[in-house]
C-alpha positions in Angstrom: -31.3 21.0 -102.2 -32.9 20.7 -98.9 -34.3 17.3 -99.9 -30.7 16.2 -100.8 -29.5 17.2 -97.3 -32.3 15.2 -95.8 -31.4 12.1 -97.8 -27.7 12.5 -96.8 -28.7 12.6 -93.1 -30.8 9.5 -93.6 -27.9 7.7 -95.2 -25.5 8.7 -92.4 -28.1 7.3 -89.9 -28.2 4.0 -91.7 -24.4 3.7 -91.8 -24.2 4.5 -88.1 -26.6 1.6 -87.4 -24.4 -0.7 -89.6 -21.2 0.3 -87.8 -22.8 -0.2 -84.4 -23.9 -3.6 -85.6 -20.4 -4.3 -86.7 -19.1 -3.4 -83.2 -21.5 -5.9 -81.7 -21.1 -8.8 -84.1 -18.3 -8.5 -86.6 -15.4 -9.2 -84.3 -14.7 -12.8 -83.4 -14.1 -12.4 -79.7 -15.0 -10.2 -76.7 -11.8 -8.2 -76.9 -12.0 -4.6 -78.3 -8.4 -3.3 -78.5 -9.5 -1.1 -81.3 -11.6 0.9 -78.9 -8.9 1.4 -76.1 -5.6 -0.2 -77.0 -3.7 1.2 -74.1 -5.7 -1.0 -71.8 -3.6 -3.9 -73.0 -0.3 -2.1 -72.6 1.7 -1.6 -69.4 -0.3 0.6 -67.1 2.6 2.9 -66.0 6.2 3.4 -66.9 7.5 2.5 -63.4 5.6 -0.7 -62.9 5.9 -4.1 -64.6 3.1 -5.3 -66.9 0.8 -7.7 -65.1 -1.5 -10.2 -66.9 -5.2 -10.1 -65.8 -6.7 -12.9 -63.7 -9.2 -14.1 -66.3 -7.0 -15.1 -69.2 -4.3 -17.7 -69.9 -0.6 -17.1 -69.5 0.9 -14.9 -72.2 -2.6 -13.9 -73.4 -3.5 -11.6 -70.6 -4.4 -7.9 -70.3 -2.7 -5.3 -68.2 -4.7 -3.2 -65.7 -6.5 -0.2 -67.2 -4.7 3.1 -66.9 -2.0 5.2 -68.5 1.2 7.0 -67.6 0.6 10.3 -65.9 3.1 12.6 -67.4 2.6 15.0 -64.5 3.7 12.4 -62.0 6.4 13.9 -59.8 9.6 12.2 -58.9 9.7 10.3 -55.5 9.5 12.6 -52.5 12.7 14.2 -51.5 14.5 12.5 -48.7 17.7 13.5 -46.9 19.6 10.6 -48.4 18.6 8.0 -51.0 19.0 4.4 -50.0 18.9 1.6 -52.5 15.1 1.2 -52.6 14.6 4.9 -53.1 17.2 4.9 -55.9 15.4 2.0 -57.6 12.1 3.9 -57.4 13.8 7.0 -58.8 15.2 5.0 -61.7 11.9 3.4 -62.6 10.4 6.9 -63.0 13.3 8.6 -64.7 15.4 6.1 -66.7 14.8 6.7 -70.5 15.2 3.0 -71.3 12.1 2.0 -69.4 10.2 5.0 -71.0 11.3 3.8 -74.5 10.2 0.2 -73.9 6.9 1.5 -72.4 6.1 3.6 -75.4 7.0 0.7 -77.7 4.5 -1.5 -75.8 1.8 1.2 -76.2 2.6 1.4 -79.9 2.3 -2.4 -80.2 -1.1 -2.1 -78.4 -2.3 0.4 -81.0 -1.0 -1.9 -83.7 -3.1 -4.7 -82.4 -6.1 -2.3 -82.5 -5.3 -1.4 -86.1 -5.2 -5.1 -87.0 -8.8 -5.4 -86.0 -10.0 -2.8 -88.5 -10.8 -5.4 -91.3 -13.5 -7.0 -89.0 -15.6 -3.9 -89.5 -17.2 -2.3 -92.6 -15.6 0.8 -94.1 -17.9 3.8 -94.7 -17.0 6.8 -96.8 -19.0 9.9 -97.5 -18.4 12.1 -100.5 -20.2 15.4 -101.2 -19.5 17.5 -104.2 -21.3 20.9 -104.6 -20.6 23.6 -107.0 -21.4 26.0 -109.8 -20.2 26.0 -113.4 -20.6 28.4 -116.3 -19.7 27.1 -119.7 -19.7 28.8 -123.1 -20.8 26.3 -125.7 -21.9 26.3 -129.3 -25.5 25.4 -129.9 -27.0 25.1 -133.4 -26.2 28.3 -135.4 -25.1 30.4 -132.5 -23.2 30.5 -129.1 -24.9 29.9 -125.8 -24.0 30.0 -122.1 -24.7 27.0 -119.9 -25.1 27.8 -116.2 -25.4 24.9 -113.7 -25.8 24.4 -110.0 -25.2 20.8 -108.9 -24.9 18.7 -105.8 -23.8 15.1 -105.6 -23.9 13.3 -102.2 -22.6 9.7 -102.1 -22.3 7.2 -99.2 -20.2 4.1 -99.8 -20.1 1.0 -97.7 -17.6 -1.9 -98.2 -17.2 -5.1 -96.1 -15.2 -8.3 -96.5 -17.7 -11.1 -96.2 -15.1 -13.8 -96.3 -11.3 -13.8 -96.5 -10.5 -17.4 -95.4 -8.6 -16.5 -92.2 -6.6 -13.4 -93.3 -8.1 -11.1 -90.7 -7.8 -13.6 -87.9 -4.2 -14.4 -88.7 -3.1 -10.8 -88.9 -4.9 -9.9 -85.6 -3.3 -12.9 -83.9 0.1 -11.9 -85.1 -0.3 -8.3 -83.9 -1.5 -9.6 -80.5 1.5 -11.7 -80.0 3.7 -8.8 -81.0 2.0 -6.8 -78.3 2.6 -9.5 -75.7 6.3 -9.6 -76.7 6.5 -5.8 -76.3 4.9 -6.0 -72.9 7.3 -8.7 -71.7 10.3 -6.8 -73.2 9.2 -3.9 -71.1 9.2 -6.1 -68.0 12.8 -7.2 -68.8 13.9 -3.7 -69.3 12.7 -2.9 -65.8 14.8 -5.7 -64.5 17.8 -4.4 -66.5 17.4 -1.0 -65.0 17.0 -2.3 -61.5 20.2 -4.5 -61.8 22.1 -1.5 -63.3 21.1 0.6 -60.3 22.0 -2.1 -57.8 25.4 -2.7 -59.4 26.2 1.0 -59.6 25.1 1.5 -56.0 27.3 -1.3 -54.7 30.2 0.0 -56.8 29.8 3.5 -55.5 29.6 2.2 -51.9 32.8 0.2 -52.6 34.6 3.2 -54.0 33.6 5.2 -50.9 34.9 2.4 -48.8 38.1 2.4 -50.8 38.4 6.1 -50.0 37.9 5.4 -46.3 40.5 2.6 -46.5 42.9 4.9 -48.3 42.5 7.6 -45.7 43.2 5.0 -43.0 46.3 3.9 -44.8 47.4 7.6 -45.1 47.0 7.9 -41.3 49.0 4.7 -40.8 51.8 5.9 -43.1 51.9 9.2 -41.4 52.1 7.5 -38.0 54.9 5.2 -39.3 56.8 8.2 -40.8 56.6 10.1 -37.5 57.7 7.0 -35.5 60.7 6.5 -37.8 61.6 10.2 -37.6 61.4 9.9 -33.8 63.7 6.8 -33.9 66.1 8.7 -36.1 66.3 11.5 -33.6 67.0 8.9 -30.9 69.8 7.4 -33.1 67.8 4.2 -33.6 67.0 4.6 -37.3 68.9 5.7 -40.3 68.2 8.4 -43.0 67.3 5.7 -45.6 64.7 4.4 -43.1 63.2 7.9 -42.9 63.2 8.2 -46.7 61.4 4.9 -47.1 58.7 6.0 -44.6 58.2 9.2 -46.5 58.0 7.3 -49.8 55.3 5.1 -48.3 53.4 8.1 -47.1 53.6 9.7 -50.5 52.4 6.4 -52.1 49.4 6.3 -49.7 48.4 9.8 -50.5 48.7 9.0 -54.3 46.4 6.0 -53.8 43.9 8.2 -51.9 43.6 10.6 -54.9 43.0 7.6 -57.2 40.3 6.3 -54.8 38.6 9.7 -54.8 38.6 9.7 -58.6 36.9 6.3 -58.5 34.1 7.8 -56.4 33.5 10.4 -59.1 33.4 7.7 -61.8 31.0 5.6 -59.8 28.7 8.6 -59.3 28.6 9.1 -63.0 27.7 5.5 -63.6 25.0 5.6 -61.0 23.5 8.8 -62.5 23.4 7.1 -65.9 21.6 4.1 -64.4 19.1 6.4 -62.7 18.4 8.5 -65.8 19.4 11.8 -64.2 22.2 14.3 -64.8 25.2 13.6 -62.8 25.3 17.2 -61.4 21.8 16.6 -60.0 22.6 13.3 -58.4 21.0 13.2 -54.9 22.9 12.4 -51.8 23.4 8.7 -51.5 23.2 6.8 -48.3 26.0 4.4 -47.5 25.3 0.7 -47.4 27.1 0.8 -44.1 27.3 -2.2 -41.9 24.2 -4.0 -43.3 24.5 -7.7 -43.6 25.5 -9.3 -46.8 23.7 -12.3 -48.3 25.0 -15.6 -46.9 23.0 -18.0 -49.2 20.8 -18.0 -52.3 18.1 -20.2 -50.7 18.1 -22.8 -53.4 20.1 -25.2 -55.6 21.3 -24.2 -59.1 18.9 -26.5 -60.9 15.9 -25.1 -59.0 17.0 -21.6 -59.9 17.3 -22.6 -63.6 13.8 -23.9 -63.5 12.6 -20.7 -61.8 14.3 -18.6 -64.6 12.6 -20.7 -67.3 9.2 -19.8 -65.7 9.9 -16.2 -64.7 12.1 -14.7 -67.4 10.0 -12.2 -69.4 12.4 -12.1 -72.3 12.1 -15.8 -72.8 8.3 -15.5 -72.8 8.7 -12.7 -75.3 10.6 -15.1 -77.6 7.7 -17.5 -77.3 5.2 -14.8 -78.2 7.4 -13.9 -81.2 7.3 -17.6 -82.2 3.5 -17.6 -82.0 3.4 -14.4 -84.1 5.4 -16.2 -86.8 3.0 -19.1 -86.6 0.1 -16.7 -87.3 2.1 -15.3 -90.2 2.2 -18.8 -91.7 -1.6 -19.0 -91.5 -1.8 -15.6 -93.2 0.5 -16.7 -96.0 -1.6 -19.8 -96.5 -4.8 -17.8 -96.6 -3.4 -15.9 -99.6 -4.1 -19.1 -101.7 -7.8 -18.5 -101.3 -10.2 -15.8 -102.7 -11.8 -12.9 -100.9 -15.5 -12.1 -101.0 -16.3 -8.4 -100.7 -19.6 -6.6 -100.5 -19.7 -3.1 -102.0 -22.6 -0.7 -102.0 -23.3 2.9 -102.3 -26.3 5.3 -102.1 -26.5 8.9 -103.0 -28.5 11.8 -104.3 -27.7 13.9 -107.4 -29.4 17.2 -107.6 -29.0 20.0 -110.2 -30.5 23.0 -111.9 -29.4 24.7 -115.0 -30.3 27.3 -117.6 -29.2 28.0 -121.1 -29.1 31.5 -122.6 -29.5 32.3 -126.2 -32.0 31.1 -126.8 -33.3 31.5 -123.3 -34.6 28.4 -121.6 -36.5 27.8 -118.5 -34.6 26.7 -115.4 -34.4 22.9 -115.2 -34.2 21.4 -111.7 -33.9 17.7 -110.9 -33.0 15.4 -107.9 -32.7 11.7 -108.2 -31.3 8.9 -106.0 -28.3 6.8 -107.1 -27.5 3.4 -105.6 -25.9 0.1 -106.3 -24.9 -3.1 -104.5 -22.5 -5.8 -105.6 -20.6 -8.8 -104.3 -17.1 -9.2 -105.7 -15.0 -12.3 -105.6 -11.3 -11.6 -106.0 -8.8 -14.5 -106.5 -5.3 -14.3 -107.7 -5.3 -17.8 -109.3 -1.7 -17.4 -110.4 0.7 -14.7 -109.1 4.1 -15.9 -110.4 4.5 -18.4 -107.5 4.4 -15.6 -105.0 1.9 -17.4 -102.7 3.9 -20.6 -102.6 7.1 -18.8 -101.9 5.5 -16.6 -99.2 4.4 -19.7 -97.4 7.9 -21.2 -97.6 9.4 -18.0 -96.2 6.9 -17.7 -93.4 7.5 -21.4 -92.4 11.3 -20.8 -92.5 10.9 -17.7 -90.3 8.8 -19.7 -87.8 11.3 -22.5 -87.6 14.1 -19.9 -87.1 12.1 -18.4 -84.3 11.7 -21.8 -82.8 15.4 -22.3 -82.8 15.9 -18.9 -81.2 13.6 -19.9 -78.3 15.6 -23.1 -77.7 18.9 -21.1 -78.0 17.5 -18.6 -75.5 16.6 -21.4 -73.1 20.2 -22.6 -73.2 21.5 -19.1 -72.7 19.3 -18.5 -69.7 20.5 -21.8 -68.1 24.1 -20.7 -68.8 23.5 -17.3 -67.2 21.9 -18.7 -64.1 24.6 -21.3 -63.8 27.4 -18.8 -64.1 25.7 -16.3 -61.7 25.1 -19.0 -59.1 28.7 -20.2 -59.0 30.0 -16.6 -59.2 28.0 -15.9 -56.1 29.4 -19.1 -54.4 32.9 -18.1 -55.2 32.3 -14.5 -54.1 31.0 -15.7 -50.8 34.1 -17.8 -50.1 36.4 -15.0 -51.2 34.5 -12.6 -48.9 35.0 -15.0 -46.0 38.7 -15.3 -46.9 39.0 -11.5 -47.2 37.6 -11.2 -43.6 40.2 -13.6 -42.3 43.0 -11.9 -44.3 42.0 -8.5 -42.9 42.1 -9.8 -39.3 45.5 -11.4 -39.8 46.9 -8.4 -41.6 45.7 -6.1 -38.8 47.3 -8.3 -36.2 50.5 -8.5 -38.1 50.8 -4.8 -38.5 50.0 -4.1 -34.8 52.7 -6.6 -33.8 55.3 -5.1 -36.2 54.5 -1.6 -35.1 55.0 -2.5 -31.5 58.2 -4.4 -32.3 59.5 -1.4 -34.3 58.9 0.9 -31.4 60.9 -1.4 -29.1 63.7 -1.7 -31.7 62.9 -5.3 -32.5 61.8 -4.8 -36.1 63.2 -2.9 -39.0 61.4 -0.2 -41.0 61.2 -2.6 -43.9 59.3 -5.1 -41.7 56.9 -2.3 -40.6 56.3 -0.9 -44.1 55.8 -4.4 -45.5 53.1 -5.1 -42.8 51.5 -1.7 -43.5 51.4 -2.6 -47.3 49.9 -5.9 -46.5 47.2 -4.3 -44.3 46.4 -1.8 -47.1 46.0 -4.6 -49.6 43.8 -6.5 -47.2 41.6 -3.5 -46.7 41.2 -3.0 -50.4 40.6 -6.8 -50.9 37.9 -6.7 -48.2 36.1 -3.8 -49.9 36.3 -5.4 -53.4 35.2 -8.8 -52.2 32.2 -7.3 -50.4 31.1 -5.4 -53.5 31.6 -8.6 -55.6 29.4 -10.6 -53.3 26.6 -8.0 -53.4 26.8 -7.6 -57.1 26.9 -11.4 -57.7 23.8 -11.8 -55.5 22.0 -9.2 -57.5 23.2 -10.9 -60.7 21.5 -14.1 -59.6 18.2 -12.3 -59.1 18.6 -10.7 -62.5 19.4 -14.0 -64.2 16.3 -15.6 -62.7 14.0 -12.7 -63.7 13.1 -11.4 -60.3 11.1 -8.2 -60.1 11.7 -5.9 -57.1 8.7 -4.9 -55.0 9.0 -1.2 -56.2 8.2 -2.3 -59.7 5.1 -4.2 -58.9 1.8 -2.3 -59.4 
């Protein structure tokens, strides 16, 4: 039995040498995703995937590393501004986590696709004792046997006419598509945070405007009541002023509800519970964008180069192209090397009549080369090629359609920004004119030269102008962010 164990150790040593030789020479390139697949996936959930400097576009590796599950959230600050909110979302939003894990799974899938480049080694060891009652000539006997069978099997595909290469290429392109999809998901999260932040800021501004309108309505009501006391206004005038004040307070409550809704939307974009939403800093008097810094055709060209989701579609097309090669390879045979080596050891005795104990140990081995070829499989091979080619052409059409969609998105975003910029400028002029008109009507009313209807109408126009100004400012900020999103821009916080 000891000799059997020695032989088994020898066989394991031989197979280890064979596997190491496979690591050094069986693969067709210098890449080893099967050893560390996460090296080719995005390095961290909060940073975009970046190609390495030594490979061609769309065929590049990400920096080594992995997501640190113990990574804390960004350091607490008194109030979160927009960059801090983006950083928080990149760490907490489940959408980026899901896309990141999908990219890591695709990296592992690429590593799995490399397995056929290596030999497969299997060790089997069966050891046991059996006691059998059997009939020997003219009487019964008992057969007792101790046995040990140790077997080591090695199989390797000598030739498969491109099957392994095509499957590995397809898996690699799927990994690239997953990495690029992760980058686009980061852009989606950033845009959602920007949009939610600007809308929250606008709702807060609406509350401030509504509070100002309430103060104006209260001032107007008090002025009318004073005029009524002096005999210069009628009771209907007072009722109209009170009605306007009640309407202003009603609109204030609606504006405050809008803040709550905007906070819920922002929490969803950040990936946090709304009851744990941090205190948000107001956008305040910061300047709004006045230009995009480029013509629409230049922005479309930029989007064609920068959009990761378009690059992901190209990677999917190339994966389908590899699938065509895999289907064509099925027309050819495979050549497989099979071998095994083992030791069979046993000892047995037979009672009645008693026999001496027989002990034996002998090696077992074999080697063969098998050629397997499905010469006819019910037209399966031909139809699989047809299907793979059709899938590839459909993917090619999807890429072209996606290019058209991207051009359409950039075009619409560009002119939406241009329109929002003009509307913002008009809103500024409208607010200035409405404020001047109200001030003039209020002064005239106090001197008895204007009616309460004139005053309340001017107040209503001023309120509308304030709300218009808030809405146009939010539209301008969101439209500028939409242009960046349409062109595929990555914020600095997301870059490793």
